[in-house]
N, C-alpha and C positions, 0 to 999 in steps of 0.2 A: 468845738462849741461855737454856735453862731454868734454874731454881734448882738442880736436881741437877747439871747440867753445870757451872754456876758453882762449886758447892761442890767438885766433883771437880778442877776447874782450879786453884782457890785452894789446895786441899789438896796438890796435886802441887807447886805453886810453893813453898809453905811447907816441905814436905818437902825439896825441893831446897835451899832457903835454909839450913835448920837442920842438915841432914846433910852438905852438900857445900860450899856457897859460903862460909858464915861460918867453919867450921873451916879451910878451905883458906887463906882470907885471913889468919887469925890465925897459923897455923903458918908461912906463907911470909913474912909481913910483920913479925911481932912477936916473933920468936924470938931476936934478938940480945941480948947481955948488957945493952946500954944501953936496951933496951925491956923487955918482960916477962921475957926470958930463956928458955932452952930448956924448963925444967921448968914454969914457970908458963904459958907459951904453950901447952904441951901440955895442961895441966890445964884452962885456959879453953876451948881449942878442943874438947876432948872433952866439956865440960860442956853444950855446945849439943845435940849429937845425943842425949846421955844424958838431959838434961832434957826434950827433946821426946819421946823414947821413953816416959819415965815419965808425961808429961802425957797422951800418947795412951792409955796403959794406964788412967789414971784416968778419962779421958773415956768410954772404951768401957764402963766398969763391968763388964768381964769379962776373964778371962785369955785372951789371944790367943797361941798358940804362937809365931807368927812375930814378934810384937812383943817377947815375952820374950827370944827368941833374939837379936833386934837389940840390946836393952839389954845382955844378957850379952856380946855381941860387942864393944860399945864399952868395957865394963868390962875385958875381957880385953886389948884393945889398950892401954888406959891403964895397966893393971897391968904388962904386959910392958915397956912403954916406961919407966915410972917406976922400975921395979926394975932397969932397964938390962940386961935379959936379951938374949941373942943375937937379932938381927932374924929369924933363921930361925924362931923361935917364932911371930912374927906371920904369917909366910908359911903356917905350918902351921895357925894359927887361921883365917886368911882362907880356906883351902881346906876346913877342917873344918866351918865354919858352913853353907855351902850344901850340903856333902856330907851333913850330918846332916838337913837338910830333905829332900833327895832320898830318904834312907833312911826318914824318917818318912812321906813320901808313899806309898812302896811298902808299908811295914808296915801303915799305917792302912787300906789296901785290904782287909785281912783282918779289920778291926774294924767296929763299928757306926757309926763316925764317920770315913769316908774323907776325908782332907784335900783330895783333888782335887775333890770335890763342893763343899766350902766355898770353894775357890779359884775354880772355874769356874762353879758354879751358884749364883748370888746371888739370894736371895728378893726383894731390892729391885728387881732387874732383870727377873726372870722369875717367872711364875706357876707355882710348882712343884706346887701342888695340881692345877692343870689339866693339867700335863705328866704327873703320875703317873696321873691318871684316863685320859688318852689312851693311855698305855703299857699300862695294864691292859685297856682296851677293845680294843686291837689285839694283846693277848697278846704284847707285845714287851718285857716287863720284863727277862727274862734276856738278850735280845739287846742291850738298851740297857746293861745291866750290863757286858757284854763290851766295848762301845764306850767306856764309862767307864774300863775297865781299860787300854785302849789310850791313852786320854788321860793316865792316871796315868804310863804309861811316857814319854810325851812331856814331861809336866811334870817328872818326875824327871830326864829327860835334860837339860832346860834348867838345872837346878841342878847337875848333874854338870859341864856346860860351864862354869858360873859358878865352880865349885870349881877347875877346872883353870886358868882364866884368872886367878882371884884369886891362886892360888899363884905362877903365872908372873910376874904383875905385881909382887907383893911381893918375890920373889927378885931380880927385875931391878932394881928401884928402891931397895930398902932395903939399902944397903951401908955406911953410916956407923954409928958407935957411938951407941946410944940415950943421951939426955941431952945431945945436942949440937944446935946450931942447924942443922947440915947434915942431921942425921937428921930433924928436924922439917920441913925443906923437902922432903925425900924423901917423908915421910909425907903432906905436903900435896899433892905431885904425884900420889901414889898415890890419894889421896881424890878429886882432881879428875879423874883419868883413869878412875876406877872406873865412871863413868856411861857415857862413850862406848865404852870398851873391853869392859866387862862387862855393864852393864845393857841396852844396846841389843840385842846379839845374843840375850841371854836373853829379852828382851821379845818379840823377833821369834818365838822358838821358842814362847813362851806364846801369842802371837797365832795361831800355826799350830794349837796345841792347841785354842784356842777355836773357830777356824774349822772344824776337824774335828768338834768336838762339836756345833756348831750344824747343820752339814750332815747329821750322822747323826741328829739329832733329827727333821729333816724327813723323812729316809728311813724311819725306823722307825715314825713316827706317821702319815705320809702327809699331814701338815699343814705349812704354812709356819712358819718360826721366828717370824715376826712375830705369829702368833696366840698365842704364849706369852709374848711380851714385854709387860711392863707399860707402860701409856701414860704 
């Protein structure tokens, strides 16, 4: 395994640990009054994804829209729960976050910095300079832009699916009053199920978008996708 592959693998595992595993264990196992109690269990559980998100922002040395949205999402969940507002607000928030990403993807297509290119065309993975030169040589820049637009629809659709699944899962699971051990256990279950129920279908849709993009690169340039991938 290469150093890049190891880094990606460890990054995924750390992400899973701080965003799902640790918060789920704290909420489900330490919410009783004789332990941390519902409020402190929630505070400690949310501290892990929030702290990890802020650490990632600091490490990247630049503002990342998706990272900022993730931190804001955690803060909203904590705020709604600690203020003991109706759980319906969490369901709305869960749907709103991926919905906003879908909207941002579509709107950014009309700007100089389309998000779909940042998501799917990574300069660390692909030689973008060589790709641009090949597109120009084949007079295929406008054609490729149209293919990227199709990818934007696919990526936005994956976040719309995530929005619908997020809302449904939150409405189904969050039925107890916030500030109780029962609510924390439901929040833990929602966090644990978010990966298989939401992340996997959306990841599959994103993989389809990547496959489509790579296949179109080959068609519009007349070269294999391998020729543009960095070694």
